[in-house]
N, C-alpha and C positions, 0 to 999 in steps of 0.2 A: 774472281770469286766475289770480291767486294761489290763490284758493279751489279753482278747477278742478284746478290742478296738485296741490294738497294732497289733494283728493278722489281723484285718480287714484293717488297714492302710497299712500294708505290702502287703496284697493281692491286694489292689487297686493300690498301687505303682508298683507292678509287672505287673499288667494288663496294666497300662499306659505305662510302659517301653516296654512291648511287642508290643503294638499298635504303639508306637513311632518308634520302630525298623522296623516294617512292613511298616509304612507309610513314612519312609525316605529312602526306598530302592533306589529310583532313585536319590534322593538328594545326597546320599553317592557316587554316580557315576558321579556327576556333571550334571545330567539331570534335567531340570526344572520340578517341580511338579505342576500339576493343580489339586488342592484339592477342587475346587469350585463345588457346586451342581447346576446342570442345568436341572434337571428332568422336563419333560413336554414340552421341546422344541425339534424340529426335530434335528437329528444328524448333518445334514449339517450345521446348524446354530452354534451349540455348538463347533463342530470341527474347523470351521473357526475362531471363536472367540479365541479358545485356541492357534492355530498356529499363528495367527496375533500377539498375546500377547507374546508368549514364543519362537517362532521360529519353525524350521523344525523338531525338535525332542521333543516330550512332553511326560512325564510320568504321569500316573494317576492310580487309583486303582478301582477295582470292588470288594467291600468288602475288604478283605485282600489280594486279588490277584493283583500283579502288571501288568499293561498293558502299551504298548508303542505305541504311535501314531507317524507316520513318513510321511513327505512330501519331504524328500531328495531323488532325483531320483536314486542315487547310492545305497542307502539302499533298496529302493523299488526293484531295479533290483536283489539284493541279495535274498530278501524274495521270490519274485515271479518267479525267473528264476535260477540264478547261484547256489543258496543254497537252492533250493526248497525242497530238501530231509529233511531239518530241519523244514520246515513250510508248510507241505503238507495238513493239515486238517483245516476245518472250525470250528468255535465255535459250541458247542453241544447245539442245541435247541430242539432236539427230543430224544426219547428213543427207545429202541429196540421193544417196543410194537406198535409203530406207523408206518403206511405205508410210511409216508413222510421220515422216517429214511432210507428206502431202496433205495431211488432214488439217482441220481448222486450228487446233491448238498450237501446232508446231510451225504452221505456215507463216511466212513473213510478208510484211507490207511491200507492194500493193496487192499481192496475190491473196493475202488474208482477207482483204476487204471484199474481193469478188466472191470468194467461197462463203464468207459470212452472209453476204447479201442474198446469195442463192438459197442458203439453208435456213435462214431465219423463219420463213413461213412454215417450215416443216414442224415447228413446235407451236403452231396456233392451237386455240382451244378445240376447234373441230378435229384437227389431226390427233390431239391428245385423247379425245374421247374415242376416236376410232382404234387407238392402240390399247385402251384400258382392258379389253378382253384378254390380251396377252398376259397382263398381270393377274387377272382373275384365274385363268387356267393354271398358271404356275403356283399361285397361292393355294388352289385346291389341292395340288400335289403335296405342297409343304404341310398343310393341315392333316392330310392323310398320314404323313410321317410323324407328326407331333401327337396325334390323338392317343395312341397307346402309351406314350411316355407321360402324357398328362394324366391318364387314368391311374398310373402308378406313382404320380407326383415325383417324377424323376428329376435329377439335375441335368440340365441340357446345356451344351456348349453352342450357343446361338451363332458364334462366329462362323462355324461350318454351314449351318443352315441358311444364314443370310448370304453367305458367299454363293451358295447354290441358287438361292432365290433370285438375287439381283443379276447373277450371271446369266441364268436362263432368260430372264426378262430382257436384258439389254442385248443379248445376242439375237434374240428373236426380232427385237425392234430395229437394231442397227445393222444386222447382217443377214436376217432371214434364216438363221441357223437354229435348229431345234437340238440343243445339246443334251437334254435329258439329265442335267447336272443334279437336279433335286432327287431324282430316283437313283442316280449312279454318280455320286460325287468323287469317289475314290479313283476309279479307273477312267476318268474323263480326260482325254488327251487335250482337248481345247481349253478346259478349265485349268489344267496343269500348266499349259503354255502361258496363259494370261497371268497366273499367279507368279510365274518365274519373272515376268516383267515388273511386277509391283511389290509382292510380299517378300522382301529380302532385306537383310541388314547391309550396311555399307561395307564395301571391300575396297581394296587398293585401286582397282581399275575404275570403279565408280567415281572415286575421288579424283583420279587423273582426268577423266572425261569431263566431270562436273566443273572442276576448277581450272583445268588446262585443256580446253577443247581443241586447241591447235595441235595437240599431240596426235590426233587422228590423221594428220597429214603425214605422219611418219610411221605410225603403228596401226594395224587394222584391228581396232577395238570398238565396241558399241556400248552405249549406256544401257540400251534395251536389248536383251538377249536376241541375237540374230535368228537362231533356230526357231525360237518361239514366234517371232514375227512372221516367219515363213509358214509355220503351221496355221496361224490365224489367217493370214492373207490367202492361202490356198483354199481354206474352208469357205471364205467369202467368194472367191473366184468361182467355185463350183456352183454356188447359188446364183451368181450373176449369169453364168453360162446357161444354166437351166431356165432362168426367167427370160433371157433374151431369145434363146432358141425356141422356146415353147410359148412365147408371148404371155407369160404369167404376170399378173398384176396383183400385188398385195399391198394393203394400206400400212406400210411401215416406212421407217427412215431410209432404209436401203433403196426401196423402190423410188422414193422421192429423188435420191441422188442419181439413180439410173435414168430417170425421166429427164433430168436436166444435164445429161452427159452425152458424149459422142456415141454411147452404146445404144441410144434410143433414137428412133426415127420420128418421135412425137414432135409436133410443131409447138414451140413455146409461144403461147398467146399473151403472156404477161409482158407488156411493153417495156417495163423496167428491166426485166431479165433478158429480153431479146437482144439487147446491146452487149451483154456479157458473152465472153468466150465460154463455150460449154465445158463442163467438167471432163477431164480425161479419165480413163479407166484407173490410172494410178491414184487420182484424186478421189474417186469413188471408194477405192480400197482404203486409202489413207484416212478418209473421213469416217468410214465404218470402224476402223481400228481405233481411231481417236475416241469415238463415242464409247466403244466397249471399255477401253482403258480408263476413261474419265468417269463413266457411269456405273461401273461394276464395283470397284473397290471403295470408292467414296460413299456410295449409297449403303453398301453392306456395313461399313464401319459406323456410319451414322445411325443405322438401325440398331446396331449393337449398343451404342451409347444410349439410345432412347430406351431400349429394353432394360438396360442396367439401371437407369435413373427411375424408371417406373417401379422396379423392384425395391429400390432404396427409398422411394417416396410413395408409400401406399396411399396417402391422402390425395396425391395428384393422380394416381392411377384410378382411384374411385371416382374422382371428379371427372376424369376423362370418360370413364364407362358411363356415368350418368349423362354426359353430353351425347354420347353415342346412342343411348336409349331414347333420348329426347328427339334427336335428329332423325333417327330411323326407327320410330316408335313401333311400326308394324313389322319390324325385322325384314324390311324390304331391301331391294337391290341398293347397293352403295353407289348412287349416281354421282357423277363428277360435280355438278353444280352445288348440291347440298354438302358434299364432302369438303369442297374448298371454302365454304362459308362457315365452317365450324370454328368458332372464335377461340375456344380454349385449346383445341387440337392445334390450331395455328400457333398460338402463344407457346404451347409446350414444345412443338418442333423448333420454333425459333430460339427458345431459351437453351434447348439441348445443343443447337448449332452455335450458340454463343459460348457456352462453357466447355463444350467438347466438340470442336469443329474438326471434321475429317481433313479438310484442306487447311494447312496451317500457314501458308505463305502465298502471296502474289508477287511475281517479279516482272519488271520491265527493263529493257535495255534502251539507253538513250541513243537516238538516231543521229544526234548532232550535239555539238557543244551548246550548253544552255545554262540558265540560272534557275535554281529552284529555291524560292524564298530567300534570295540573296546569296545562295551557296552556288559557287561555280561547279558544274557537273560536266566533265568532258565526255565526248562521244564514246559510246561503248561501255559506260558505267552501268553496273547492275543496280537498279533501285529495288529494294525489298520492302514489301508491306507485310509485316508479320501479323497475320490475322489473329492468332490466339493471344499474343501479347496485347494487341489492340482490344480484344474482347474482355480481357481480365484486368484492364487498366482501371483502377479505382476512380480516376478522374472522369471516366466515361460511364462506368457502371458501379454505383455504390454497392458495397459488400459483394465484390465480383466473384468470389468463390462460393457464394451461396446460390443454390438452385431456386430461382424465383420466376416461374413462368408468367406471373402477373405483370412483369415488366413489359410484356408484349401484348397485353390485352388492349382492346380498342381505346379505353379511357386513359391508358398510360403510355401508349406507343409514341405519342408526340414528344415525350420526354427524352427519347433516344436521339442523341446528336447525330447529325448527318455525317456520313463517312467514318463512323465508329463501329458499325456492324456490317461486316462484309463476308458472310459465308459463301456467297457466290460471286464475289467481286462486284464491280459496278462499272458503268460507263460503256463505251462501244465494244469493249472486249470482255464483257462479263461472261459468265457461264451460259452458253446458248441452251443447254439442257436443263436449266434451273426448274422450269415448270414441270417437265417430265419427272425429275427427281422428287419434287415435292408431292406430285400426284402419287408416285409409287410408294413413297414413305408413308404418306397419310393413309392411303388405301390399306397398306400392309398392317399398320397399327390398328385400324378399325376392325379389320377381319380377325386379327389375333385377339384383341381385347374383347370381342364379342364372345369368344369361346374360352379363353384362358386367363388365369391369374398368374402374374409373375411374382415370385417370392425370393427373398434373399437367401443365399446359401453361403458357406464359409468363403468360397472363392469370389463371390460377387464384387466386393469392394475393390479388388485388385485390378489395376490397369497395367497390362504388360504389352509394350509396344515393340514393333520392329523399329529400327532406326534408319529408314531409307533416305536417299538424297533426292527424292522426287516430290518433296514438300507436302506429303500427306501423312496422316497419323494412322498407321496400320496396326490394329490390335491383333495379338496372337491368339487370344481366346476371350470369351465372355460368357460366364456361366451363371445361370439362375435356376431356381426350381420352378417347374411349371405344373399347374393343375387345372382341371376343368372348373368353370364357374358353375 
């Protein structure tokens, strides 16, 4: 009995010593450890608290795995650009059996490099102009819904309207699917499926997959709802079958993927792409699903933030309306070239994405043992770049919680330090859909502000978030009063 007790004590002490060794990894390198538990809160809140308390480099742990969070611009440049080869992959949230795993965001090097190279030209200026009519048609439907509410100066929850708008736009562009979400948002099977992927609070299973991905080797659980993935993929499959069987050619992102895949008999004349292996059908599906997931929720949330800040800042709203009237004096078509040259609109959008960014983190996994600014970082370490904490750091942006679009006007933009403003990331793995998202948001604002004035109501100042583990800030609602100009 004595020896059994002694044995148990020794085992417990060894376990404690092992855990102590693991959980002091950063401390031994002189890096502050944040060991506090902040589950249930959105990442942008917890990240900012940690960096305000500990500084620009913070170490923490996901289970036994060390993670490093950085807001130092020099280190960010190394991770995203100059030493990108050591930080090329995202965190693993999907497995090989999931279609989401085959798209650009979740694919891993070297396959990521091939998929990125093939799809980059699909977001050229010419391709964007060809897709603008999709946004115009969907906006026409939204305005038809808003007109009677504006006539009565009603309070409107734009969270639901922007959900439908951006979902219709991105599913048309990325999947060739006409969902009718603006006209019928409630009983829309596809919209409901995508919401189940993104708009939810953290639960126990999310935490297990997020922090202990190896558990999927023993238990069949998915971070992204499996049934929802099947509903989305089957909708895209139907469009692919129709286009390939009937030889239909549509100027959208899905068609671009099909043309460069094994599904198409087209000859690839681009010499650079001719050397690449063609996309598989699963990769076409995965890329479409990635674009829908990435382009729907983030754009809808960002438009909510913009509308809220317009209502709270009527002087900026009036200034933007004046620029719209000057740019499109004859109430003419909102053409792409003039839209993208509007300086105050651009500054307004950028400042909104600074103070209320929908994507609140970038992560990278080290592909090998390396050093980052003299800090030893072992292979498999998760490097976190907390975008919102970076954007509201007073060292980078004076008076960071004050909304000042003039920070980004042409005469002032040179004052913004490199690698301190990253709403779309930067470097080789930045957001491939950045230009499409900016076009959609700017066009939507111009169309709406031509017709409506946004006014504050009692619920406008409140920001109520979901607390997801997918590194985006999802708003539950966003209410303003709307009236005709």
